[in-house]
N, C-alpha and C positions, 0 to 999 in steps of 0.2 A: 697617219691621220687618226686611226683608232686609238693609238697610244696617247695622242694629244687630247682627244676628247675625254679619255679616261682620266688623264692628269687634271684637266680642268674640272671634271666632276668631283674628284677627290678633294681638290683645293677648295671648291665651293662648300662641300660638306664639312670639311675641317674648319673652314672659316665660320660657318653657321654654328657649329658645335662650340667653337671658341667664344661665341657671343654669350653663352650661358654661364651662369655661376651656380655654385652648389650651396644649398642651405641645409644644415644638419644640426643634430643635438640629441639630448636625452630628456625625456619627460618623466617626472617623479610625482609621488603622492605626498603632499604636505601633511595629510592626516595619518599617515602610516610610516612615520620616520623616514620620509623621502625614499621609500621603496619605489623601484621602477614600475612604470605603467605599460605593460604590453598591450598591443592592439588599440592604442589611443590614436586619434586622428590629428594630422597636421596638414592644413589646407590653406591655400592662398585665397583670401576673401574675394568673393565675387567670381571665382573660377572653379573649374574642376581639377585644377593642378594641385597635387599633394600626394600624401601617402599615409600609411599607418605605421606605428612603431612596431619593431620586432619584439621577440620574447624578452629582450633585455631593455626595452623601453627606448631603443635608438631609432632615429629616423634620418632619412637623407633623400633629397631629390634636387633636380636641376630646374632653373628658372632663368628667363631672359633678364638681361640687365635692366634695372629700373627701381622704382619705389613701390613697396608692397605692404600689405597687412596680412600677417599669418594668424590663423585661428587654430588654437589647440582645444580639442574636446575629447571627452570620454564619458561613457554612460555612467551617470550617477555623480558627475563632477561639473562644476561651473566652467563655462567656456572662458578662455583667456586669449586676448588679442595682443599682438606685438607688431609695431611698425618697424620696418627695416629697409635699408637701401643696399643694393648689390650691384657690383660692376662685372663686366665680362671677365670670366675666368677666376672670379673671386670666390673664396670659401667663407661663408658666414655661419658662425655657430650660435644657436639660440637654445639654451637649456631653460626649462620651465618646470615649476612645481604647480600642480593643480590641486585645488581644494574641493572637497565634496560639497554637493548641493542637494537639492530636492527634485532633481530632474526625473520625469516620468517617461516611460515608454509603454505604450499599449496597455494602459490600465493597471500598471504595476509600479509601485514606488521602489526604485532600485537603491539598495543600500550601498554606501561607499565603503569598500574594503580594499586592501592592498591589490587584489586582483579582481575585484567586483565579481564574486563567485556566483552571482545570479546571472551573469552574462554567459552566453553559449561559448563565445570564443575563449574566454578565460577558463571555463571548465574543460574545454578541449586542450588548452595548454597544460592544465594540471594533469589531465589524462596522459598527455604525451610525455611529460617530464617525470611522472611518478614511476617508481620501481614496481609498485603493486599493479595488478591487473584489475581495473575497476571501470565503472561507468557512472557518470554524473548527469543529473538533469536539474537545471536551475529554474529560477522564477521567471526569467525572460522566456524560455522555451515553453514553460507551463502556461504562461499567459497567451502566447502565440497559438497554442493548440487548444485553448479554451478549457484547460483542466482545472477542476475545482477541489479535488481530493487526492491524497497520496496513492491510494490503490489504483486509480485510473492513471495517475502520473507514471508509475513504474511499469504499468502494462504497456506503455508506449516504448519501452526500451527492449533491446534485443533479448530474446529467449525468455520473456516474462509474459504471463497471461493471468487474467483475473477470472475467478470462478463466478459464473452467472448467479446473480441474486445475492451476492455477499462481497465483503472486502477481502476474502481469502485469495491469496496469490499463489501461483505456481512458477518456480524458477527452474528452468531446464527440466521441466516435467516433474519436479518434486514439490509436494504440497506443504501445507501448514506445518506439519511436524518437523520438516527438514529445514525450515527457514527461521530467521531470527529478526527481531526489530529492536533498534536502539534509537536513542535521541541524543545527539551530541556525544556519541560513543558510549553512553550508559544505557542499560536495559530498561524497557518499559513493559508493564504487565499486560495481560489480555483482559478484556472486559467480558469475555464469554467463556463459561465453563466448558463449552464444547471445543474451544480453540486454544492453541498455544500462543498465537500472536494477536495483538490488538487488531480490531477491524480497522483497516487503514482508510476506509471510506469516511471514518469519523474525523480524520485529520484534514482540516482545511488547508489549502495552499497559502492562505493569508499569513500563516505563521512561519513559512518556510523560506530559507535563503537558497538552499539546494538540497537534493537528495542524492546520496551516494549508495550505489548497489555493488557490493562485493560478491562476486561469483567465484572468486578464487580465494582460498583461505590463507590468512597470515596469522602469526602467533598473537597479535594484539587482540584478536577476536575470541569470544568464548567458544569452546570446542564443540558445542551442540550446534553443528553446522553441516548441512548437506547440500542444499540448493543455493542459498545466498543469504546475505545479511543486508537489511535495509536500514541505513542510518539517516535519520531526519535531522538536518542541521537547521536550527532555529535562527530567526532573524537576529542580527546584532547591528543595530543602527549606529552610524558614525557621522552622519551629515548634519546639515542645518535643520532648524526646527520646522516641523510641518504638522498639519492636522488634515485628515482626509475623511470624507464621508462617502459612503456608497450605499445606494438603494437599488433594488431590482425586483423583478417579478418573474415567475416561471409557471409553466403548465405542461401537463402530460396529455397528449391528444386522446388516449384511451379514457383517462379520467374525466376530462371535460366533455367527452362525447357520450358519457353514460349518465342518464338522468336519475339512475337509481343508486348513485354513489353514496354509501352509508357506512358509518362506523359506530362502535359501541358508544353509548351516551355517557357523558360525565367526565371525560378525560380532559386534562389541562392541555390547551393548544400550544403551550410553550415547552411541553415535555418535562415538567418537573413534578408531575403527580406521583404520589407514593402511597398506594393503598395496601396497608398491611393486613395481616390476618384479622378478621373482625373479632370482637369480643364474644366469648362463649359460642364458637361456631358449631359445636356438636349439639347444642340444645336450642339455639335460636338461629333463625334464618336471617342473617345480617349481611349477606353478600351483596355485591354491587348489582345494579340493574342489568338485565340482559337486553333491555330495549336499545334499539339503534336509531340514529338520527341521520338525516340527509346532510351532506356537506356540499359547499360550493368549492370545487377543487382547484382554486387558484391560490398559489403560494407566493412567497417572496423572501427577500433577504435584506438585512441591514448590517452594515459594517462601519466601525469607527477605528481609526488608527492614528497614532501620533508618535513623534520622536524628536529628540533634540540631543545636542552634545555640548559640553562646556569644558573649556580649557582650565586646568587647575595647575597653577605654578608654571614652571618653565617647560616641563615635558609631560605633565599629567593630563588626563582627559577622562571625563565622566560622560557616558553615553546612556541614554534612556530610550526605550521603545515599548509601546504598549498597543495592543489591538484587542477588540472584542467584536464578535460577529454572531448574528442569529440568522439561521436559515431554516426553511421548512420546504417540504415538497409532498405532493400527492402522486400516487401511481395506481394503475389498474392493469390487470391482465385480461386480454381478450382471447376468445376461442380456446379456452383453457380446458385441459383434461389431465387426469392423474390416475395411476393404478399402482397396486402393490405388485410385488414380484409374482410372476406367473409360471406355473408348472407347464412345460412344453407338452406333457402328455394329455393336457386338458383338451376337450372337444373344441374343434374349430381350427382355423388356420390364419396366419398373418395377424392383422390387427384385431380380428374377431376373437382371438384368444383372450384378449384383455377382459372381455365380458365374462369369461368363465373363471377368472381369478377370484381371489377372496374379496378384493376391493377394486372397483373401477368407477371413476367419477367424471362427470363434467363439473366444472367448478367456477365460481366467481371469486375474485380476489381484489380487495380494496386496501390500500395502505396509505399511511401518513407518517412522515418522519420529520424529526427536528434535530438540530445540532446547534448548541451554544458553545462557543469557544472564546476563552480569554487568555491572553498570554502577556507576561511582562518580562522585560530583560533589562538588567542593570549591568553595564560594563564599566570597569574602572581600570584604566591604564595608569598605574602608579608612576612609572617612568618607562624609558625605552626597553627595560629589561624585565619588568614585572607587570602582569595584569591578571585580574580576577573578574569573574562574571557570575551573576546569579540569574537563573531562569526559573520561572514558575508558570505552570500551565494548568488551566482548568478546562475540562471538557464535559459537557452533559449532552448525551444523545438519547433519543427515544424513538421507538417505532411502535406504531399502532396498526393492527391489521384486523380485517373482518373477512372471513372466508366461508363460503357455502358450497358444499360438495353434494352433488346429486347423482345417484346411481346405485350400483350393486355393492352391498356390504354384508357378507355372510355372517360376520360377527354380530351384526345388529338385526338379524332375521329379515334381511332385505335382499334375498337371492334373486328376485325378479326385477331388480333395478329400481325399486321404489324407496330406496334409503336416502336420507338427508343427514349430513353432518355439518354442524355450524361451529366454527372455531373463532373466538375472539381472543386476541393476543395483544398484550402491551408489555414492552420492555423498556427499562430505563437504566442507563449506565453512566456513572460519574467517575471521572479520573482526575486525580491530583498528581502532578509531577513537580518535584522541586529538585533543582540541581545547583551545585556550587562547583565552579571550575576555576582552575588556576594554571598559569604558564609562567615559568621563571627562567630567564637566561642568567645562570650563575657565573659563568665565565664564557670566553669565546668558544670553549669546547663542551661545556656542560649545560644542558637544558633539561628542566624538570617539568612534567605535566601531571596534574592530578585532578580527580573529580569525585564528588560524593553526591549520591541521589537518594531520595526517599519518596516512594510512590505508593499511592493508595487507590484502589479501585473498589467501587461499590456497584454491584450489578443486581438489579431487581427484576423479577417477573411476577408482578402482583396480580393475582386473580385471573390467570388464563382460564377461559371457560370452554368446555366442549359439551355439545348437546347432540345426541343422535335421535333421529326421528324416522318414522316410516309414514308413507302416505297411501291412502286407499280411498278412491271415489271422492276426491277433493277434500278429505279430512286428514288431519295429522294426528299421529300417536307417538307417545314417548317410546323409544326403543329400550326395552327392559331386560335384555338378555343377560347383561352383566352390570354389577353395581358401578363399574368404572365407565360405563357408556356416557354418563352425564356427570360432569365433575367441575370443581373449582380447584385450580392448581396454583400454589404459591412457591416461589423459588427465590433464594437470596444468596449472594456471593460477596464476601469481603476478602480482599487479598492485599497484603502489604509486602513491599519489597524494598530492601535497603542494599545499595551497591557502592563499592569503592573501587577506584582505579588509580594507579600511580605508576609512572614510568620515568626513567632517567636515560637521556641520550648522552653518550660520550663520543665526541667526534675524534677521528683518528686520521692519520695520513695527511698532515698539513703540507701544502704545496708552497712554492715560492711566491705565488700570487696571493697567499693568505687564505685560500680555500682548502676544504678538506675532502678527501677521497671517500671517506666512509664514516660509519658510526657503529657503536655497540649500544644496544638498548637492553636494559633490565627492568622488569616490571612485575606488578602484582594486581590481580583482579579478584574480587570477592563479592558474592551476593547471597543474601538470605531472603527466602520467600516463604510466606505462610498464607495458607488459604483456609477459609471456613465456609463451607457450603451446606445449606439446609433446604429441605423441600418438604412440603406437605400437600397431599391431594385429598380433597373432601369429595367423596363419591355420594351422589344423590340418587338413591334407588326409589323407584316409584311404581313399577309395573307398567303395563301398556295402556296408560291413561290417555284420553284425548286431550289435545292441547291446541291453543290458538298460536299458530306459527308467528304471527306478527305481534303477539303480546305474550311472550313466554312467562313474564312476571305474574300473569294471572294464575299460573299454576305453581311456579316455584316461589313460595312465599311462606311467611310464618304461620298463616292460618292453616294451610295444608300440612305443614310439618306437625303442628299441634294435633291435627285430626288424624295423623298417622298415614296420610296419603303419600307422603315422601319420608324417606329415612336417610339420615346423614351418617357416614362413617369415613374413616381415613384409610390410607394405604394398609395400615396394620390391622384394620378391622375395629378400631376404637369407635365407640358410639357414645351418645349422650348418657347412656346408662353406665358405661364403664368409666367415664370420667376423664382422667388426665390426657392431655394432648402431648404426644412425643414425636416431634418431627424426625424425619429421616435426615441423616447428615453424613458428610465425610469431611475430614480435615487432611491437609497436606502440608508438610514441611520439607523444604529443600535448601541445602547449603552447598555452594560450589566455591572452592578455594583454589586459586590458580596462581602459578608462577610462570613467567615466560622470559626468554632471552632471544635476542635477534642480533645477527651480525650482517651488516650491509657494507659493501665495498665496491668501488669502481676500479676494476682492473684495466688500466689503459684508458684510451679515449672513448671506447665504444662499449665495453662489456661491464655490466654491473650484476652482482649477485647478492641475494638476500637469503640467509640461512637462519631458520628459527626453530625453536622447540618450546613446547608448552606442556605443563602437567596440570591436570585437573583432578581434584579430589571431590567426588560427588556423593552425597547422601540424600535419599528421597524417601520419606516416611509417609505412609497413607493409613489412616484409621477410618473405619466406617461403622455405622449402625443403620441398617435399612430393612425394608420389608423382605428382601432376599436373605438377609443375615441379621436377625434382630439382636444377636449378641455382639457387643462392641469388639471388633477384631481389627487387625491391621497387618501390614508387612512393610518391609523396608528393602530398598534397592541401594547397593553400594557399588561404586565403580571408581577405579583409578585409571586415568587415561594419560598416555604418553603420546604426544602428537608432534612429530617432526614435520617441517614444511620448508620448501625451497621455491624461490622465484628468481628467474634469470632473465636479464634484459640485454639484448644486443642491438645497438644503434647502427643500422645498415648505412644510413647517412643522416643528414640533419632533418629529414622529413619522414624517415621510416624506422620502425622498431620491430624487432622480433622478440617475442616473450615466451617463457615456459614456466609453468607452475605445477607443483606436486605437493600433496598434503594428506595427512590422515586425521580424521575427525570421528565424531560419534553422533548418534541421535537418541535422545531420551524419550521414553514414554511420558505422557502427561498424567497429572493427578487423576482426572476423570476417567482415563483409560484403564487405571489400575484399581479404582474404587468399585466395589461390588454394588453398583447403583444402577437403576433402570431409568432411562429417559425416553418417554413415549411421544412420538409425533403421529400425524394422521395416518401415514402409510409405513412408518418405520419405528422400530423399537431398538434402542441402543443399551447395551449392558457392559459394564467394565470387566476386565480380566486381571485379577490380582497377580497372575504369574507372567505377565508381560515383562520383557526386559529390553535393554538398549541394543541398538544396532551399531556396527562399526563401518565407517565409510573411507574409501580411498579415492582421491580426486586428482585428475591430471588435465592440464590445459596447455595448448600451444596457440599463439596468436601472432599474426602479422598485421601491422597497422601503418597507414600512410596519411600524412597531413599535408595535402597539396597546398592549401592556403589556410589562413588563420581560422576560417569558418567552415572548412571542409575536412572530411574524414572518409577514408576507405579502410575497412578492416575485415579480416577473415579469421575465424577462431574454430579450432577443433577441440573437443573435450570428451572426457570419459569419466564415469563414476562406477565404482564397484562397491556394492553394499552387502555386508554379511548380516544374515538374520533380519531381513527387512520386515518392517511392521506394516500391516494392511488392515483395513476394515473388511469384514466379510460376514456373510450369513452363517450362523452356527446351527447345528441340528437341534431344533427345539420345537415345541408345539406351536409357538407363535412366530417361528422364523426370525428370532432376534439377531441383531447385528452386533458383533463384538470386534475386539482388536487382538490380533495374533501375530506372532513371528511366523509368517506364512511359508517360509522356505529357508534353505541354507544360504542362498545368495541371489543377487540380481544385479543388473548393470544397465547403464544408460550411456550411449555414445551419440555424438551429434556434431553439427557444424553451425556456425553463425556468420552472417554477413551483414555489414552495416555500411551505408553510403550516404554521406551528406554533401550536397553540391550547391554552390552559388551559381545559378544559371546565368543571371546577368546582374550588373550593379552599375547603373548608368545615371546620367543627368548631373546637374550641378550639385556638388557635394554628395554625389552618389545617392540622389534622392529617390531613385526607383530601383527596387530590388526584387528579384524573384529567386527563391531558394526552395530546395526539395530535400526530403529525407526518406530513406528506405532502409528497413532492416528486416531480416528474415532468418529463421532458424529451422533446422531439421533435427529431430530427435528420434532415436530408435531405442526402445527399452525392452527388457526381457527379464523375467524373474521366475524362479522355481516356485511351484505351489505343491506343498507336501502335506497331505491330509494326515499321514501317520506321524509326522513331526509335531503337528498341532495336538494330536491326541496324546502323544508322549509327554509333552511339555505343559499342557494345561488341563483344566477340568472340563474342557469343551471338546466336541467332535465337529469336524468340518468335512464335507464331501465336495471337494473342488471339482467343477465340471471338467477343467483342463489341468494338465500337469505343469504348464507354463502359461504366463500371461504378461500383459503390459502393466506398467506402473499406473496406478489410478491417478487421473488428472493430467497425464502426459499427452499433449497434442503433438503428433509427429511434425506438423508444419505450423509455424507462427509467422505472421506477416504484419508489419506496420509501415504505413506510407503517409507522407504529408507534403503539401505544396503550399507555399506562402508567398503572397505578393504584398510589398510594403511601398507606399507612396508618402513622401514627406514634403512639407512646405514650411516656409517662414523660419528658416534656420532650425528645422526639426521641432519647432514648437507645436506644429500641427501635423497630423498624419492619419492615414487609414491603412489598415492591414486586413487581409482576407486569407484564411487558412482552410483548406479542405484536408481532412485526415481520415484514413481508412485503417481498420484493424480486423484481422482474420485469424481464427484458429480452426484447425481441422478436428475430425472426430477424436474423442478421448474417452477413456474408460472412467466411468463414475464409480462402479462397484463390481467386484469380481463375481462371476457366476458360480453357483453351487447346486448340488443335487440335480444335475443335468440342465439347470437353467443357464442361459447364456449370460455373458457380461452385460451390464447396463452401460450404455454408450450415450454420452452427450454429443449430439451431432454438430457438424461444423457450422460456424456462425461468422458472418462478416458484418461489420458496422461502419457507417459513414457519418461523419460529423462536418458541419460547416460553422466557422467562427468568424465574425466580423467585429473589428474594434476600431474606434476612431478617437483621436484627440482633436478637439476644436481649437484649443489654445493651451497654454501652460497649465491651466487649472481644471478645465472641464473635459470629461471623457465619456464615451458611450460604448456599450458592448452588446452584441447580439449573437446568440448561439442557437443552432438547430442541430440536435443530436439524435442519433439512431434513425437517420433519414430513410434507410432501406427497410426498417421495421421487419427484420427477418423473423420467421417462426422459430422459437426455441423448442427443440425436440430432444427427449431422452427416450431411447428404445432399449428393449431387452433383445439382444442379438441371439435368438435361438436358431438351432440348425434348420428348423422347419419354417423359419420366417421371423422377421422382426415384429416385436410387440411394442406398441407405443405406451411408454410409462408416464410421460409428462410432455405437455405441449401447451404453448401459449405465445402470444405476441405482447410486446411491452408498450408499443406506441412511440410516437416522437416526443422528445422533450424540447420545449421552447423556452428560452430565457432572454430577458432584456434587462440591462443594468445601466445605471447612470452614476458617475462619481465626480466629486469636486474636491480639489485640494487647495487649502489655504497656505 
């Protein structure tokens, strides 16, 4: 009886199964030479029956006998429908080519490329198939997380964090000097003389197709590599014509809640002001007004973008894309305090120590920033084997701040806490990037790639003003201890950089299927950089005269200069009597010439090896003439670097990879670190070290990764870095406790682990209309380095008294964490949708500066931030976005960790940032 029931059940099941037919095929890209489309959708219209294509563009699923319409769709492509009839047990093959369109998702225009590299699934596929160990983040993910600039974008990836208050990033605990920034594989310069890399906050995500972060070195990269290389891939449009307009507004809760929000009067609201040194500044008082004006701190943004493509001949295609955007924002710091480094032997304990230091302030800070970006791209596919493209990028960023510090300042004769320092600062940086790129398939074995770039950066700090006062019984007096207490400072930077890159791939090991097992790559990179930096400070000496705090122009004016109540001189002591004005300056010239070779081969079905070597010839010349050294002098740094590297990949199965990487690289000092020039901030003074030299780095990684589904990832990475002669910022022994740059010890190392998990929690409804996904990545980093005071004394003209003989790397947080959760609901065949994302970012305590002369290390305490992003498409044309960022509004603290108790060096809250945007696409 049981056997009979089992037989009947099997018969019914087999009969039911036999009633189904199989529909299958391959989807290709008509705009990319019929390249296959991985992760495209094939669905039966009006049902949730269907599937997605695999990494080779293939699909297959079963359906009951009948008449149907199948819909093929892919992000950035026009939907295609096909009617078909299928009988029981029949196999129906439907192959289709999809053409690109102007489809939008979540407020981002998606460009149609062979693999739509703005799409998360396509970038994961690239990561899975690549031999290199890398991470990518695309425009789709950036939009979902509400990211508007590159610095914030890459801080969402594993092992990367952003320095508070700047676009400076740390990769695996290594800061600015250890990282590099490129655009389309070619270098771009810094806009800040204090930094090696461009401030990545200035790069709007409007111009980005995706960002690639290389944390494992390969020979195609320049050898000045320690933490990582950030490569910004610009948009390259290939779809149908479109025009898009976006407008928005934003506000900071601290700024709008402060009725006294004020900035220096007379600046251009668009950020293009350029106030040069006034005529005859030593004899006539022609400087800008010190008066401030109240602002209504509501800001906004405007963006325009357009693109189109045209077929030329049988296989040619011309693609055009352009975008321009203007953004601005106001910000304010609340509950703010700041202090200079404190000697632990001072009277008091805990935070009270701060009052007994040289400087200890409560302060007010108001800022206003602008960013104007314009980019154009022209791509010309000559035929299926040859294509060239031209990219041009213009960026103008400005920052205006007004800060008032109230408290103790020994240097200004305000020991009782009655000192006031007022700082007005305006900076403007303009960047031009021009790139010409080419790719040529010469034969089925030989492919050549080349690129040429010419970049220019102009950085201006026109008329930074500093005024020190004291107050007594409600009256204000000019602090006259030093001529430099009250000054006007002008700084200018011009840097040009020309780079070339060329590489030829020769494929080897041809199989019977016409594929190749490997390739040999030979290439050359070269870049020439020249920097010209000038600075002049005009000190205004006056004695302890009474002054109207709200109207300083009533004292600082031509009338009082003529009457001898104020006296103007420069850094060098030049006055109106002595005549000629001689700015301080330094110049830098750097040339890097590189040759590289790489051998990549797939040994069997699972194991692939990439072996490379690179040689760099580096010359770096610095010349200066400053107040520290009024005779024009200079020195040069020469280095020949030989850098082997290896990357191994073993495919455990079709969903899992095991990878290993090892390399040798170096880290160069920067121009400003070797120039004998002083840069003075409110609480810090930096001075260059001409005897600074390069570090050598050894890097190792091992990584396991699993791709359960097209949109999912699990990975675990262990890494280690060993650095010979690491470079650090530290306080040197001097009357003013200046900060300089030294090779602080013989060696240091960093070891750590990274974990990443991306999960599709559910994907349900008709055409998978409701989706919930989550992402989590975390990293743990342990760093240690030798601190050798005697080594510094032997190798430099400075002396350092390190508090400890060992220390952590500056900027290295032991624990980093990023998490996000996204819900997406779609309607009307995906023409309308709404998505909501909540994102969290955390970094643990990290060293800001190493302690000296029994002072403890300065520590940036742990911070966690929470953001909420809501985006909606009402139809194919109209979209809306809302973002609430920094919801937790944590207190930002920097402390000096003395043995007797922590001293608070810096403290403030930033407030919440609110933004609302509307976009329409024609």
